[in-house]
C-alpha positions in Angstrom: 0.0 -50.0 -0.9 -1.9 -48.4 -3.8 0.1 -45.9 -5.8 -1.1 -42.3 -5.4 -1.5 -41.4 -9.0 -3.1 -38.0 -8.3 0.0 -37.0 -6.3 2.2 -38.3 -9.0 0.3 -36.0 -11.4 1.2 -33.0 -9.3 -1.7 -32.6 -6.7 -0.9 -33.5 -3.1 -4.2 -33.7 -1.2 -2.3 -34.6 2.0 -0.4 -31.3 1.8 -3.6 -29.4 1.2 -5.0 -30.8 4.4 -1.8 -29.9 6.3 -2.1 -26.4 5.0 -5.6 -26.0 6.5 -4.2 -27.1 9.9 -1.3 -24.6 9.6 -3.3 -21.5 8.7 -6.4 -22.2 10.9 -5.1 -20.3 13.9 -4.1 -17.4 11.7 -7.6 -17.2 10.1 -9.4 -17.7 13.4 -7.6 -14.6 14.8 -9.7 -12.4 12.4 -13.1 -13.9 13.6 -15.7 -11.8 15.3 -19.1 -12.7 16.7 -20.7 -12.7 13.2 -18.6 -15.7 12.0 -20.6 -19.0 12.2 -18.4 -21.5 10.4 -14.8 -22.4 10.7 -12.5 -22.6 7.6 -12.6 -25.8 5.7 -16.3 -26.0 4.9 -18.0 -25.6 1.6 -19.0 -22.0 2.3 -18.4 -19.4 4.9 -21.4 -18.3 7.0 -21.7 -14.9 8.5 -24.5 -13.4 10.6 -24.8 -9.6 11.0 -27.1 -7.5 13.2 -29.5 -5.4 11.1 -31.0 -3.6 14.1 -28.9 -0.5 13.4 -30.0 -0.4 9.8 -33.4 0.8 8.5 -32.6 -0.5 5.0 -29.4 -2.5 4.9 -27.5 -2.7 1.6 -24.6 -5.1 0.9 -21.6 -3.7 -0.9 -19.1 -6.0 -2.6 -15.8 -5.7 -4.4 -13.3 -8.1 -6.0 -9.7 -7.5 -7.0 -6.2 -8.8 -7.2 -2.7 -7.6 -6.6 -1.7 -7.4 -10.2 1.9 -7.6 -11.4 3.2 -6.5 -8.0 3.2 -10.2 -7.5 6.1 -10.5 -10.0 8.1 -8.3 -7.6 7.3 -10.6 -4.7 8.5 -13.6 -6.8 11.6 -11.8 -7.8 12.5 -10.7 -4.2 11.2 -13.9 -2.6 9.1 -11.9 -0.2 5.5 -13.0 0.2 4.3 -11.7 3.6 3.0 -8.3 2.4 1.0 -9.0 -0.8 -1.9 -10.3 1.2 -2.3 -6.9 2.8 -2.4 -5.4 -0.8 -5.1 -7.9 -1.7 -7.3 -6.9 1.2 -6.7 -3.2 0.7 -7.6 -3.2 -3.0 -11.0 -4.7 -2.1 -12.0 -3.0 1.1 -10.8 0.5 0.0 -13.2 0.2 -2.9 -16.3 -0.6 -0.7 -15.7 2.1 1.9 -15.9 4.7 -0.8 -19.6 4.2 -0.8 -19.8 4.4 3.0 -19.8 0.7 3.7 -18.3 -1.0 6.7 -16.4 -4.2 5.7 -17.9 -7.4 7.2 -15.9 -10.3 5.7 -13.3 -11.3 3.2 -12.5 -14.4 1.1 -9.4 -15.1 -0.9 -8.4 -17.3 -3.8 -4.8 -18.5 -4.1 -3.7 -20.6 -7.1 -0.2 -22.1 -7.7 1.4 -25.0 -9.5 2.5 -26.8 -6.3 1.6 -26.0 -2.7 4.6 -24.8 -0.8 3.5 -24.7 2.8 5.9 -22.0 4.1 5.2 -19.7 1.1 1.4 -20.1 1.4 1.6 -19.4 5.1 3.4 -16.2 4.4 0.8 -15.1 1.9 -2.1 -15.9 4.3 -0.4 -14.1 7.1 -0.5 -11.0 5.0 -4.2 -11.5 4.3 -4.9 -11.9 8.0 -2.9 -8.7 8.8 -5.0 -6.9 6.2 -8.3 -8.2 7.5 -7.3 -7.1 11.0 -6.5 -3.6 9.8 -9.8 -3.5 8.0 -11.7 -4.9 11.0 -13.3 -7.7 8.9 -13.2 -11.5 9.2 -11.5 -13.9 6.8 -14.2 -16.5 6.6 -13.1 -18.6 3.8 -11.1 -19.1 0.6 -9.6 -21.5 -1.8 -6.0 -22.7 -2.4 -5.9 -24.4 -5.8 -2.9 -26.6 -6.7 -2.6 -26.5 -10.5 0.4 -28.4 -11.8 1.9 -27.2 -15.1 -0.1 -24.0 -14.9 2.3 -21.7 -12.9 6.0 -21.5 -12.7 7.7 -22.8 -9.6 7.1 -20.6 -6.5 4.7 -18.4 -8.5 1.0 -17.9 -7.8 -2.0 -15.7 -8.4 -4.2 -14.0 -5.8 -7.7 -12.7 -5.9 -9.9 -11.4 -3.1 -13.6 -10.6 -2.4 -14.9 -8.3 0.2 -18.5 -7.7 1.5 -19.6 -4.7 3.5 -22.8 -3.1 4.7 -24.3 0.4 4.6 -27.8 1.7 5.3 -29.4 2.8 2.0 -29.9 6.3 3.4 -26.1 6.6 4.1 -24.8 5.5 0.7 -22.2 7.9 -0.6 -22.4 8.2 -4.4 -21.1 11.7 -5.1 -24.5 13.0 -6.3 -24.5 15.8 -3.7 -21.1 17.1 -4.8 -21.3 20.8 -5.9 -19.3 23.8 -6.9 -17.3 25.2 -4.0 -16.6 21.9 -2.3 -13.0 21.2 -1.2 -10.9 18.1 -2.0 -8.8 16.5 0.8 -6.2 13.9 -0.1 -5.1 11.2 2.3 -1.5 10.1 2.0 -0.5 6.8 0.4 2.2 4.5 1.7 3.9 4.5 -1.7 3.1 3.0 -5.0 0.3 0.8 -3.6 -0.7 -1.9 -6.2 -0.9 0.0 -9.5 1.5 0.8 -12.3 3.8 -2.1 -11.6 4.2 -3.2 -15.2 5.8 0.2 -15.8 7.7 0.1 -12.4 9.2 -3.3 -13.3 10.2 -2.1 -16.8 12.1 0.8 -15.2 13.6 -0.8 -12.1 14.2 -4.4 -13.2 14.6 -4.2 -17.0 16.2 -0.8 -17.6 18.1 -0.2 -14.4 18.9 -3.9 -13.7 18.5 -3.4 -10.0 18.5 -6.3 -7.5 16.1 -6.8 -4.5 18.8 -5.6 -2.0 20.0 -2.7 -4.2 19.6 0.7 -2.4 17.3 3.4 -3.8 19.3 6.3 -2.4 16.4 8.7 -2.8 14.2 6.6 -0.6 17.0 5.3 1.7 15.5 1.8 1.3 16.2 -1.3 -0.7 14.3 -1.9 -3.9 12.4 -4.8 -2.3 11.4 -2.8 0.7 10.2 0.1 -1.3 8.4 -1.7 -4.1 6.7 -4.2 -1.7 5.5 -1.6 0.8 1.9 -2.7 1.3 -1.1 -0.6 0.2 -2.6 1.6 2.9 -6.0 0.4 4.3 -8.2 3.4 4.9 -11.1 1.7 6.8 -10.4 3.2 10.2 -9.9 6.9 9.2 -12.9 6.8 6.9 -15.2 5.2 9.5 -14.2 7.8 12.1 -14.8 10.7 9.6 -18.2 9.4 8.6 -19.3 9.4 12.3 -18.5 13.1 12.7 -18.8 14.8 9.3 -20.9 14.9 6.2 -18.7 13.5 3.4 -20.1 14.2 0.0 -17.9 11.9 -2.1 -14.8 9.7 -1.8 -12.5 8.1 -4.3 -9.9 5.4 -4.0 -6.9 6.4 -6.1 -6.0 3.1 -7.8 -5.5 2.1 -11.5 -6.0 5.1 -13.7 -4.6 7.5 -11.1 -6.3 10.8 -10.4 -7.9 11.2 -13.8 -9.9 8.0 -14.0 -10.9 7.6 -10.3 -12.0 11.0 -9.2 -14.2 11.4 -12.4 -16.2 8.3 -11.3 -17.9 10.2 -8.5 -18.4 13.6 -10.1 -21.8 15.0 -11.3 -21.6 16.0 -14.9 -21.7 19.7 -14.1 -18.6 19.6 -11.8 -14.9 19.6 -12.4 -12.3 18.6 -9.9 -9.3 20.9 -10.0 -6.2 19.3 -8.4 -3.4 21.6 -7.3 -0.1 20.2 -8.3 2.5 20.7 -5.5 -0.1 20.9 -2.7 1.1 17.7 -0.9 4.3 15.9 -0.1 5.2 13.5 -2.9 7.1 10.4 -1.7 10.6 10.2 -3.3 9.9 6.9 -5.1 7.7 8.8 -7.6 10.3 11.3 -8.4 12.8 8.5 -8.8 10.5 6.6 -11.2 9.7 9.7 -13.2 13.3 10.7 -13.6 14.7 7.3 -14.4 11.8 6.3 -16.6 11.4 9.7 -18.4 7.7 9.8 -17.6 5.7 12.9 -18.3 3.9 14.7 -15.5 0.6 13.9 -17.2 1.3 10.2 -17.4 2.4 10.2 -13.7 -1.1 11.4 -12.8 -2.7 8.8 -15.1 -0.8 5.8 -13.8 0.2 6.4 -10.2 -1.3 7.8 -7.0 1.7 10.1 -6.6 1.4 10.0 -2.8 -2.4 10.4 -2.5 -4.2 7.1 -2.0 -7.7 8.3 -1.1 -9.7 11.5 -1.6 -12.6 13.1 0.3 -14.9 15.8 -1.1 -16.2 18.0 1.7 -17.9 21.3 2.5 -15.4 24.2 2.8 -16.3 25.0 6.4 -15.3 21.5 7.6 -12.1 21.2 5.6 -9.6 22.3 8.3 -11.3 20.4 11.1 -11.3 17.1 9.0 -7.6 17.6 8.2 -6.8 18.2 11.9 -8.7 15.1 12.9 -6.9 13.0 10.3 -3.5 14.2 11.6 -4.6 13.4 15.2 -5.2 9.8 14.0 -1.7 9.7 12.6 -2.7 10.2 9.0 -1.1 12.7 6.7 -3.8 14.8 4.9 -3.8 17.7 2.6 -6.2 20.2 0.9 -5.3 19.3 -2.7 -8.1 20.9 -4.7 -11.6 22.1 -5.2 -14.8 21.6 -7.2 -15.6 24.2 -9.9 -18.2 24.4 -12.7 -17.3 22.3 -15.6 -17.3 24.1 -18.9 -18.5 22.3 -22.0 -15.9 20.2 -23.6 -13.6 20.4 -20.6 -12.3 17.2 -18.8 -13.9 16.2 -15.5 -10.5 16.3 -13.7 -7.8 19.0 -14.3 -4.4 19.3 -12.8 -3.1 22.9 -12.3 -0.2 24.6 -10.5 -1.3 26.1 -7.3 
């Protein structure tokens, strides 16, 4: 029998084929009528009905999970980071009013560990189901000598659709509009380089150490998956005129809300107007982080923002609560004075 030199070099094609067989049922569970091809082909084919669109526009986003993956490696918990991956992509495209259609993933590791990969894919599948989109393809790359044992990297790619006349770009935002914040599930997937420095390096905590302020272990709290906001956003768009939306990711309040504001407008955020999850107070106190930096780095309990007309604010908040979402009036739009920043945090 001929020697398998490629396997000896670190790449096991037989294991790669076994992986496809194992994850196929998981991936198929996300399929809808638009999916044409099964996984394992060269490309994923997706057909969508344009009859409800006068001028359809495709909206796309790509992202990763960041150094939150380091926490997953440390805790040896891999079944939630796939949800983060989907969330970071789909939450960005719904900001412009798009409905997610399909998702693709890229997973690279030094050596394929079937059980580990299955855990990761199960999270991606769960995220796609929450986002009501299909996982139509991806790539699992085995790259010996490139990654440490049981470590990997993840990237994702989402595509959605919106009618050109329904694109939300913030251009109609004006003075007097109100800002509604939708609660986050926790840290989401940003700021983990600082989180790891505080929790792992400075405090020397272990995965099963209890964070008393949160009444959860470190692993449970830090690996809580990012909220996926597709369902509440889609329902609001069917009933209300939303003038602008922002996904509060890297850069926190300051860098994300400014992306949708007209130059003449300033977003005033009222500090203390929502319930801040205890993990943020824990990090701020233990890490000695200033209030300003907390708003620059973290979502502080608000993962998504709507800018709406004042007369609809209360009704929108009530509807969100009826859907099981925590929502708060967290600020308003005022005239921006020359030389002033686009986003300002004030005490209410």
